[in-house]
C-alpha positions as CSV (number, residue, x, y, z in Angstrom):
1,M,140.1,93.3,132.3
2,T,142.9,92.4,129.8
3,K,142.0,90.6,126.7
4,T,143.5,87.0,126.4
5,L,144.7,86.4,123.1
6,N,143.1,83.3,121.5
7,L,146.3,81.7,119.7
8,R,145.1,79.1,116.8
9,K,148.8,78.7,115.6
10,P,151.9,77.7,117.1
11,V,153.9,81.0,117.5
12,G,156.9,79.4,115.7
13,H,154.9,79.6,112.6
14,L,154.7,83.3,113.0
15,R,157.3,84.7,110.1
16,L,158.1,88.6,110.9
17,S,157.2,89.7,107.9
18,P,153.9,91.4,106.4
19,E,153.0,87.9,104.4
20,G,153.7,85.9,107.7
21,I,151.8,88.3,110.1
22,E,149.1,88.4,107.9
23,D,148.8,84.5,107.9
24,F,149.2,84.3,111.6
25,L,146.3,86.7,112.2
26,R,144.0,84.7,109.3
27,G,140.9,83.8,111.4
28,R,141.1,86.2,113.9
29,Y,140.2,89.3,111.6
30,S,138.0,89.7,108.9
31,K,139.5,89.8,105.1
32,N,139.3,93.3,104.6
33,T,140.8,94.1,107.8
34,L,144.1,91.1,107.2
35,R,144.3,93.3,103.6
36,A,144.6,96.8,105.2
37,Y,146.9,95.2,107.9
38,R,149.4,93.8,105.1
39,R,149.0,97.0,103.1
40,D,150.0,99.1,106.3
41,L,152.9,96.6,107.1
42,E,154.2,96.9,103.6
43,D,154.1,100.7,103.8
44,W,155.9,100.6,107.1
45,K,158.7,98.0,106.3
46,A,159.9,100.3,103.2
47,F,159.9,103.1,105.2
48,L,162.0,101.6,108.3
49,G,164.3,99.7,105.8
50,K,165.3,97.3,108.6
51,P,163.5,94.4,110.5
52,L,160.2,94.6,111.9
53,E,161.2,93.4,115.4
54,T,164.1,96.0,115.8
55,A,161.8,99.2,115.5
56,T,162.0,101.8,117.9
57,L,159.8,104.5,119.3
58,S,162.1,107.2,117.6
59,D,161.1,104.8,114.4
60,A,157.5,105.3,114.8
61,L,158.0,109.1,115.6
62,A,159.7,109.4,112.3
63,Y,157.0,107.5,110.7
64,L,154.4,109.8,112.2
65,S,156.2,112.7,110.7
66,H,156.8,110.8,107.3
67,L,153.2,110.0,107.0
68,K,151.9,113.8,107.7
69,E,154.6,115.1,104.9
70,R,153.1,112.7,102.6
71,G,149.9,114.6,102.9
72,L,147.5,111.8,104.2
73,R,144.4,112.7,106.0
74,P,144.5,112.7,109.7
75,A,142.0,109.4,109.5
76,T,144.0,107.8,107.4
77,I,147.3,108.4,109.5
78,N,145.2,107.3,112.5
79,R,144.3,104.3,110.8
80,R,147.7,103.0,109.7
81,L,148.9,103.9,113.5
82,S,146.0,101.7,114.9
83,S,146.8,98.8,112.6
84,L,150.8,98.9,113.6
85,R,150.1,99.4,117.7
86,T,147.5,96.4,117.2
87,I,150.1,94.3,115.4
88,Y,152.9,95.1,117.7
89,G,150.9,95.0,120.9
90,I,150.8,91.0,119.8
91,L,153.9,90.8,119.0
92,E,154.9,92.2,122.6
93,A,152.4,90.0,124.2
94,L,154.0,87.1,122.4
95,E,157.3,88.2,123.8
96,I,158.6,88.5,120.3
97,V,159.7,92.2,120.8
98,P,160.4,93.7,124.1
99,K,158.3,96.9,123.4
100,N,155.3,97.9,121.3
101,P,156.9,101.2,119.3
102,F,153.3,102.3,118.5
103,D,152.0,102.5,122.3
104,P,149.3,104.8,122.6
105,R,150.8,106.5,125.7
106,L,153.4,107.7,123.3
107,I,152.3,107.9,119.9
108,K,149.2,109.9,119.9
109,G,146.6,109.9,116.8
110,L,146.0,113.1,115.0
111,K,143.0,115.2,116.2
112,L,140.3,115.0,113.7
113,K,137.2,117.1,113.3
114,T,134.2,116.4,115.5
115,D,131.5,117.8,113.1
116,P,129.5,115.4,111.8
117,P,129.2,114.5,108.1
118,L,126.1,115.5,106.2
119,G,123.6,113.2,104.7
120,L,120.7,113.7,102.4
121,S,117.8,115.2,103.2
122,R,114.0,113.4,102.4
123,E,113.5,115.4,99.5
124,E,116.8,114.5,98.2
125,V,116.3,110.8,99.0
126,R,113.1,110.7,96.7
127,R,115.1,112.5,94.0
128,L,117.7,109.7,94.3
129,L,115.3,106.9,94.2
130,A,113.0,108.4,91.6
131,S,116.3,108.5,89.2
132,C,116.0,104.6,89.1
133,N,112.3,104.6,87.9
134,D,113.1,104.2,84.1
135,G,111.8,100.7,83.9
136,T,115.2,98.9,83.2
137,I,117.0,96.3,84.7
138,R,119.7,98.7,85.5
139,G,117.2,100.8,87.5
140,M,115.8,97.9,89.4
141,R,119.6,96.9,90.3
142,D,120.6,100.4,91.2
143,R,117.1,100.9,93.3
144,A,117.9,97.8,95.7
145,I,121.5,98.8,96.0
146,L,120.2,102.4,97.5
147,L,117.5,100.8,99.5
148,L,120.1,98.2,101.0
149,G,122.3,101.2,101.9
150,L,119.3,103.7,103.2
151,V,117.2,101.3,105.0
152,A,119.2,98.1,105.6
153,L,122.2,100.3,106.4
154,L,124.7,97.9,104.8
155,R,128.1,99.2,103.9
156,R,129.4,99.1,100.3
157,S,131.7,96.1,100.5
158,E,128.7,94.3,102.6
159,I,126.3,95.5,99.3
160,A,128.9,94.2,97.0
161,R,129.5,90.5,98.4
162,L,126.0,89.8,99.1
163,K,124.6,86.5,97.7
164,W,121.0,85.4,97.0
165,G,121.3,82.8,99.6
166,D,121.9,85.3,102.0
167,I,118.5,86.4,102.1
168,R,116.7,84.0,104.3
169,E,113.6,83.6,106.4
170,E,113.6,83.1,110.0
171,G,110.3,83.2,111.7
172,P,107.8,85.9,110.2
173,F,110.9,87.6,109.5
174,R,113.2,88.4,106.6
175,V,116.8,88.7,107.2
176,L,120.4,89.3,105.6
177,V,123.3,87.2,106.6
178,I,126.2,89.2,106.4
179,R,129.4,87.3,106.3
180,N,132.9,88.6,107.2
181,A,131.0,91.6,108.6
182,K,133.2,94.6,110.1
183,G,132.0,93.6,113.7
184,G,132.1,89.8,113.5
185,P,132.6,86.9,111.4
186,E,128.6,86.6,110.5
187,Q,125.7,89.2,111.2
188,R,122.3,89.1,110.4
189,V,120.2,92.4,109.2
190,F,116.4,93.0,109.2
191,L,115.3,93.1,105.5
192,R,112.3,95.5,105.4
193,Q,109.5,94.5,103.0
194,D,110.0,97.1,100.6
195,V,113.6,96.2,99.9
196,Y,112.7,92.6,99.7
197,E,110.6,93.4,96.8
198,A,113.1,95.7,95.0
199,L,115.5,92.8,95.2
200,M,113.0,90.3,94.1
201,A,111.9,92.4,90.9
202,Y,115.6,93.0,90.2
203,K,116.0,88.9,90.4
204,N,113.2,88.5,88.1
205,A,114.5,90.8,85.8
206,L,117.5,89.0,85.2
207,E,116.0,85.8,84.8
208,M,113.4,87.2,82.2
209,T,115.9,89.5,80.2
210,Y,119.2,87.4,80.3
211,G,117.9,84.0,81.4
212,I,119.7,84.0,84.5
213,E,118.7,81.6,87.4
214,S,120.5,83.1,90.3
215,G,121.5,80.3,92.7
216,P,122.3,80.8,96.4
217,E,126.2,81.2,95.9
218,D,125.7,83.5,93.0
219,P,126.4,87.0,93.6
220,V,123.2,89.6,93.9
221,F,124.7,92.5,91.8
222,R,126.6,92.1,88.6
223,P,127.8,94.8,86.3
224,M,125.3,95.6,83.1
225,H,128.3,96.2,80.8
226,R,129.3,93.8,78.0
227,R,133.0,94.2,78.7
228,E,132.4,92.7,82.4
229,G,130.2,89.8,81.8
230,L,127.0,89.3,83.9
231,E,128.7,86.4,85.8
232,K,131.0,88.6,87.6
233,A,129.9,90.6,91.0
234,L,130.3,94.3,91.5
235,T,132.9,95.4,93.6
236,D,132.7,98.1,96.5
237,R,134.1,100.7,94.3
238,M,131.5,100.1,91.6
239,I,128.9,100.2,94.5
240,D,130.4,103.6,95.3
241,Y,130.4,104.7,91.4
242,I,126.7,103.8,91.2
243,V,125.7,105.5,94.1
244,R,127.4,108.9,92.9
245,A,126.3,108.7,89.5
246,R,122.4,108.6,90.5
247,A,123.2,111.6,92.8
248,F,124.4,113.3,89.8
249,Q,121.4,112.4,87.8
250,A,119.2,113.2,90.5
251,L,120.8,117.0,90.3
252,I,122.2,116.8,94.0
253,S,124.8,119.2,94.5
254,K,126.5,117.8,97.7
255,K,129.1,115.3,97.7
256,V,127.4,111.5,97.9
257,S,129.0,108.1,98.5
258,A,127.5,104.6,99.2
259,H,128.5,105.9,102.9
260,S,126.0,108.6,102.7
261,L,123.2,106.0,102.4
262,R,124.2,104.6,105.6
263,H,124.6,108.1,107.2
264,T,121.3,109.2,106.1
265,G,119.2,106.0,107.2
266,I,120.7,106.3,110.5
267,T,119.8,110.2,110.9
268,L,116.5,109.8,109.7
269,A,115.6,106.7,112.0
270,L,116.8,108.8,115.0
271,Q,115.0,112.0,113.6
272,A,111.8,109.8,113.2
273,G,112.0,108.9,117.2
274,A,113.9,105.1,116.8
275,P,114.9,104.4,120.3
276,L,119.1,104.6,120.0
277,D,119.6,101.2,121.0
278,R,117.2,99.9,118.2
279,V,119.3,102.1,115.6
280,M,122.7,100.7,117.2
281,A,121.4,97.2,116.7
282,H,120.4,97.7,113.3
283,E,123.5,99.4,112.2
284,R,125.6,97.6,114.1
285,H,127.9,99.9,115.8
286,K,129.0,99.2,119.1
287,S,129.4,102.8,120.8
288,P,126.3,105.0,120.9
289,K,128.8,107.6,120.5
290,T,129.6,106.2,117.3
291,T,125.8,106.4,116.2
292,L,124.9,109.9,117.4
293,G,127.8,111.3,115.5
294,Y,125.7,110.8,112.3
295,H,122.7,112.5,114.0
296,R,123.7,116.4,113.7
297,T,120.5,118.0,115.8
298,L,119.1,116.1,118.0
299,D,113.4,94.1,119.1
300,N,116.6,93.8,116.6
301,L,113.4,92.7,114.4
302,E,110.5,93.6,116.6
303,N,110.3,97.3,116.2
304,N,113.2,97.3,114.3
305,A,114.9,100.8,113.5
306,A,114.3,100.3,109.6
307,E,110.5,100.8,110.2
308,Y,111.4,104.5,111.1
309,I,112.9,105.1,107.9
310,R,110.6,107.2,105.6
311,W,111.0,110.0,103.2
């Protein structure tokens, strides 16, 4: 079935520049996706050296060779090709360009390694969490961050954007409302009791230690460094740094990132026997192939996958 493009702005408002295309697509994609599209378009435009609408298949093939010569990772190259393929597909549908120079039938992405990434073992998870048990407010904050990745299976950008008002009660359940999520504008994630308690312990410590009464629109996670200021929110890169630092402190030798937490939680749930559809609902993947890619061997709220994640 052909997907119909839902136009919200007149085509005449579309300027064929990275800024103009980003403005035209605003409202159809998340902010992170729009930023990525704009960066990819700017890089492509700099290479192309002529108007975007004049690009040909030869130009696209030359750009692919250029990306390879720059030593970019295959996954990065494929993401850039996908961005440009999507954008030019829209321009073709609007009859602004005659053909999509990045037509997937003609421009193929690079083959990626199929081996799934390694997550953490149960013993490594216990050590990672134990590294936060120092009684400090920083330790409370970092434990809550780790649990949100391991149990709620949040992405680092979702953790960074979390506000206190995003923690809500729906009937007998507590949920996290994820705004501008990767798979849609707003999603709900089951919040397990121990994760909720870790968040509340951190919130209470903020109030008792710094006199901060957090409102619904205040960021959940703040830097603890004087130069940054407690009024600011952690960035997704800071989240990644915190996870890496805790892994180092826990003497975990393998490469660990914020994404490792999400991968580990998915794997632990599957290994414990969580039904695949429940895992997919909890971690919000659209394809079972993507979910199973995290698992080396082998209702949204009730019988939730989070309840299977143990260490």
